[in-house]
MARVEXLUM-668681 format. One record per residue (C-alpha): x, y, z. Coordinates in steps of 0.1 Angstrom, whole numbers, padded with zeros to 4 digits, always signed. Example, Ala and Ser with C-alpha at 12.3 -4.5 7.8 and 13.67 -1.06 7.14 Angstrom:
2
+0123-0045+0078
+0137-0011+0071
***
This chain:
455
+0942+0940+1717
+0914+0965+1714
+0890+0937+1702
+0898+0917+1733
+0893+0947+1756
+0859+0953+1739
+0850+0916+1744
+0859+0917+1781
+0840+0949+1786
+0809+0935+1770
+0811+0903+1790
+0816+0923+1822
+0785+0944+1813
+0764+0913+1807
+0775+0897+1840
+0768+0929+1859
+0734+0933+1843
+0725+0897+1851
+0739+0896+1887
+0715+0919+1906
+0695+0911+1936
+0665+0929+1951
+0678+0932+1986
+0677+0967+2000
+0653+0995+2003
+0668+1027+2016
+0698+1006+2027
+0678+0985+2051
+0672+0948+2045
+0636+0937+2043
+0637+0898+2042
+0601+0897+2033
+0606+0918+2002
+0636+0899+1989
+0640+0883+1955
+0672+0864+1949
+0690+0865+1916
+0696+0831+1901
+0731+0831+1913
+0735+0802+1892
+0743+0820+1860
+0745+0855+1874
+0769+0856+1904
+0789+0825+1894
+0795+0840+1860
+0807+0872+1875
+0829+0852+1899
+0847+0836+1870
+0847+0863+1844
+0885+0862+1846
+0887+0825+1841
+0862+0824+1812
+0879+0853+1795
+0914+0842+1798
+0906+0807+1785
+0888+0822+1755
+0919+0832+1736
+0916+0836+1699
+0907+0804+1680
+0937+0788+1663
+0939+0758+1640
+0959+0729+1652
+0996+0734+1646
+1013+0736+1679
+1047+0722+1684
+1032+0693+1703
+1007+0687+1676
+1033+0687+1648
+1055+0663+1668
+1026+0641+1674
+1016+0642+1637
+1051+0631+1627
+1046+0600+1648
+1010+0593+1640
+1017+0562+1619
+1040+0549+1647
+1016+0555+1675
+0982+0550+1659
+0964+0527+1635
+0942+0557+1625
+0940+0593+1635
+0912+0617+1627
+0927+0651+1620
+0893+0668+1622
+0888+0676+1658
+0858+0662+1677
+0857+0695+1695
+0876+0726+1699
+0876+0745+1732
+0895+0776+1744
+0926+0757+1756
+0927+0726+1735
+0911+0704+1709
+0903+0667+1710
+0909+0642+1682
+0897+0606+1679
+0923+0579+1672
+0928+0542+1673
+0959+0526+1688
+0976+0496+1671
+0962+0473+1697
+0927+0483+1686
+0918+0506+1716
+0900+0538+1706
+0914+0569+1724
+0907+0606+1726
+0938+0628+1721
+0936+0662+1737
+0961+0687+1722
+0968+0721+1737
+0965+0751+1714
+0997+0769+1705
+1006+0802+1722
+0981+0797+1750
+1008+0797+1777
+1027+0827+1762
+0995+0847+1756
+0979+0841+1790
+1002+0864+1810
+0995+0892+1786
+0957+0886+1789
+0959+0886+1827
+0977+0919+1826
+0951+0933+1802
+0923+0921+1825
+0940+0936+1856
+0942+0970+1838
+0905+0968+1828
+0894+0958+1863
+0914+0988+1877
+0896+1010+1852
+0862+0997+1863
+0873+1005+1899
+0881+1041+1889
+0847+1045+1872
+0826+1026+1898
+0844+1028+1932
+0816+1007+1948
+0825+0976+1928
+0854+0954+1940
+0865+0930+1913
+0902+0927+1918
+0896+0892+1932
+0886+0882+1897
+0922+0887+1885
+0935+0869+1916
+0914+0839+1907
+0925+0839+1871
+0962+0840+1881
+0956+0810+1903
+0933+0788+1881
+0946+0792+1846
+0980+0776+1852
+0962+0746+1867
+0943+0740+1835
+0974+0743+1813
+0991+0712+1828
+0974+0682+1813
+0994+0658+1835
+0977+0674+1865
+0944+0669+1847
+0952+0632+1843
+0961+0629+1880
+0928+0647+1890
+0909+0622+1868
+0925+0592+1885
+0919+0607+1919
+0882+0614+1915
+0877+0580+1898
+0892+0562+1928
+0874+0585+1953
+0840+0577+1937
+0845+0542+1927
+0815+0531+1947
+0792+0548+1922
+0787+0522+1895
+0769+0548+1875
+0800+0571+1871
+0826+0566+1843
+0859+0585+1843
+0880+0578+1811
+0913+0560+1818
+0945+0579+1811
+0972+0566+1789
+1003+0579+1807
+1029+0565+1784
+1016+0588+1756
+1007+0619+1776
+1027+0651+1783
+1019+0684+1799
+1003+0696+1766
+0991+0663+1751
+0967+0640+1770
+0956+0606+1757
+0927+0590+1774
+0901+0563+1768
+0875+0573+1742
+0840+0573+1757
+0810+0584+1736
+0776+0596+1748
+0750+0624+1746
+0753+0657+1765
+0737+0657+1799
+0712+0684+1789
+0701+0667+1758
+0666+0654+1766
+0660+0642+1731
+0691+0620+1732
+0678+0605+1765
+0644+0599+1752
+0657+0582+1721
+0680+0560+1743
+0653+0554+1770
+0674+0571+1797
+0654+0584+1827
+0662+0621+1831
+0652+0620+1868
+0676+0591+1874
+0704+0611+1857
+0696+0642+1878
+0697+0621+1910
+0730+0605+1900
+0746+0638+1892
+0734+0653+1925
+0749+0623+1944
+0783+0627+1926
+0786+0664+1934
+0773+0661+1969
+0799+0634+1976
+0827+0656+1961
+0817+0687+1979
+0805+0676+2014
+0824+0643+2020
+0857+0646+2001
+0862+0683+1996
+0876+0677+1961
+0853+0692+1935
+0852+0691+1897
+0844+0727+1889
+0835+0727+1853
+0804+0705+1849
+0791+0723+1818
+0771+0700+1795
+0800+0694+1771
+0820+0678+1800
+0792+0657+1814
+0779+0629+1790
+0753+0602+1795
+0750+0568+1780
+0738+0533+1786
+0766+0511+1800
+0778+0485+1775
+0766+0451+1786
+0743+0461+1815
+0723+0488+1797
+0721+0509+1829
+0723+0547+1827
+0758+0560+1832
+0773+0595+1836
+0807+0602+1820
+0827+0630+1836
+0853+0647+1813
+0878+0675+1815
+0894+0673+1849
+0917+0703+1846
+0899+0725+1872
+0893+0712+1907
+0887+0730+1940
+0903+0715+1971
+0882+0726+2001
+0898+0731+2035
+0883+0710+2063
+0870+0742+2081
+0853+0755+2050
+0838+0720+2041
+0824+0715+2076
+0809+0750+2078
+0794+0745+2043
+0779+0712+2054
+0763+0729+2085
+0750+0757+2063
+0733+0734+2038
+0718+0713+2065
+0704+0744+2081
+0690+0756+2047
+0674+0722+2040
+0658+0719+2074
+0649+0756+2077
+0670+0764+2108
+0673+0801+2102
+0693+0808+2133
+0720+0784+2121
+0717+0797+2085
+0728+0831+2099
+0755+0816+2121
+0772+0795+2094
+0767+0821+2066
+0786+0845+2088
+0813+0819+2095
+0818+0818+2057
+0823+0855+2055
+0788+0868+2046
+0784+0891+2076
+0751+0909+2077
+0745+0900+2041
+0737+0864+2051
+0701+0866+2035
+0717+0875+2002
+0743+0847+2006
+0716+0821+2014
+0696+0831+1983
+0728+0830+1962
+0735+0795+1972
+0700+0782+1967
+0689+0804+1938
+0657+0809+1957
+0639+0840+1971
+0644+0848+2008
+0607+0840+2013
+0613+0805+1999
+0644+0801+2020
+0623+0809+2051
+0595+0785+2041
+0619+0757+2033
+0637+0751+2000
+0630+0714+2002
+0593+0718+2007
+0583+0731+1973
+0599+0733+1938
+0607+0766+1921
+0576+0781+1906
+0572+0802+1875
+0561+0831+1897
+0593+0829+1918
+0614+0827+1886
+0596+0858+1873
+0603+0876+1905
+0639+0868+1903
+0642+0879+1867
+0623+0911+1874
+0645+0920+1903
+0678+0913+1886
+0704+0940+1878
+0699+0958+1911
+0721+0964+1941
+0753+0951+1925
+0775+0967+1951
+0762+0944+1978
+0769+0914+1956
+0804+0927+1949
+0810+0933+1986
+0798+0898+1995
+0819+0880+1969
+0849+0901+1980
+0846+0887+2016
+0837+0851+2012
+0865+0825+2011
+0881+0822+1976
+0870+0785+1976
+0834+0797+1974
+0839+0813+1940
+0843+0781+1920
+0817+0764+1942
+0792+0791+1931
+0802+0785+1895
+0797+0748+1900
+0763+0753+1916
+0753+0774+1886
+0763+0749+1860
+0745+0721+1879
+0713+0742+1882
+0715+0749+1844
+0715+0711+1838
+0686+0706+1862
+0667+0734+1845
+0673+0718+1810
+0661+0684+1823
+0632+0699+1842
+0643+0685+1875
+0655+0717+1892
+0656+0719+1930
+0638+0686+1936
+0633+0675+1972
+0653+0643+1963
+0684+0663+1955
+0682+0683+1987
+0678+0651+2007
+0708+0635+1990
+0728+0666+2000
+0716+0662+2035
+0727+0626+2037
+0762+0636+2026
+0763+0664+2052
+0753+0640+2080
+0780+0615+2069
+0807+0641+2066
+0800+0657+2100
+0798+0623+2117
+0831+0612+2102
+0847+0644+2114
+0835+0638+2149
+0846+0602+2150
+0880+0612+2136
+0885+0636+2165
+0877+0613+2194
+0896+0584+2209
+0867+0571+2230
+0851+0539+2217
+0819+0548+2235
+0818+0582+2219
+0825+0568+2184
+0797+0543+2189
+0774+0571+2201
+0782+0591+2170
+0776+0562+2147
+0742+0555+2162
+0733+0592+2159
+0745+0592+2122
+0724+0561+2115
+0693+0576+2132
+0697+0609+2112
+0700+0590+2079
+0670+0569+2088
+0650+0601+2095
+0660+0614+2060
+0649+0582+2044
+0616+0584+2062
+0611+0620+2052
+0617+0610+2016
+0592+0582+2019
+0566+0607+2033
+0573+0631+2004
+0568+0601+1980
+0535+0593+1997
+0524+0629+1993
+0535+0629+1957
+0515+0598+1949
+0485+0612+1967
+0478+0580+1986
+0451+0578+2012
+0452+0605+2038
+0449+0579+2065
+0483+0564+2055
+0500+0598+2056
+0483+0607+2089
+0495+0574+2104
+0531+0580+2093
+0530+0615+2107
+0516+0603+2140
+0542+0575+2143
+0572+0596+2132
+0565+0633+2139
+0602+0641+2141
+0607+0633+2105
+0583+0660+2093
***
């Protein structure tokens, strides 16, 4: 117990040390002197300390009741079964097996004692958070415990994980570059999940992609499309896209690049109000409409800390947010500024995270993990990714408007407006491409003269 307490304390310290933002001077906000922390890793890690800790129970060898029952039936169920796990995570481990009909499957087996131990660990965490509160009254972290209590049981039910996998597969079936392994329901239980075995390299493994001639920029674009669709259009978000859960490969037969999405235990279901406000906020950030950035940040609970909130979402400095996050990629200077200004003004971060909707916490974690992948691939914060997000926002908002009107004329008007906005985004992307290729200035000038609204 003492070892676990020490582990949690050290993780909390690291998260706090990494989560700072240079925001205030004498308690007054100066937007021009504001360096954002890469909320990615910093804030999102803080937001899910509880989840990460509680799912990092002591490592145990396979030997659960379910595993032993499965082992007794191995010869009945499988042609072959590899008892050495392919991977061992905090909640479960995965084995490769072959069914008698020749299909290769992945068998996910939950560790023993996880369910029984989790309640004790939540209690321990609650006591530690209360202790932190006594030592540092300005920090409000009880919501971490609340998130743990809500999220951990969801990941302990493998049947729910299977249903999530099928739902997202159906929801995104129009993406031919996405693969979600099929579930074998006849052999699955709450603590044992059998699914189609799919091999591939981790999404952050550039060497693997180079060896297999997979374009990292294409993978980054595909990943951005998948998550933009989940967040802005469907409001059903896979919240654990760490590299071990996102594989890449070439499709058998076609040779096209494909993303394989694994581990569907943790999803966030966004309310319509949250999703639409989030759409408006990101559109405002992408198109540098600072008045609406303030409005929709405040609708999402940021209050007067909206500059901090905007920087947390984008992992950019306030100066970059004001100039336009889609106009220029992150520079080494900006990254250095962010790192140098970290570990300051944690009370403001704590206050903000205590007031935003709870749905935002896992979204922040998801944003962080995706940025980590982009950083590993060298494609971080590309204009293309922002434009894909903007397309999804346009579609989502238009669909909402059409759903809430009975007028055929109004629906037609909304559809035309949607088509025009999407066309503008496509044109803007073309102009950025022209700039990137450094074509003749006269061509760019002509495009700007013909279509000034797209700039």
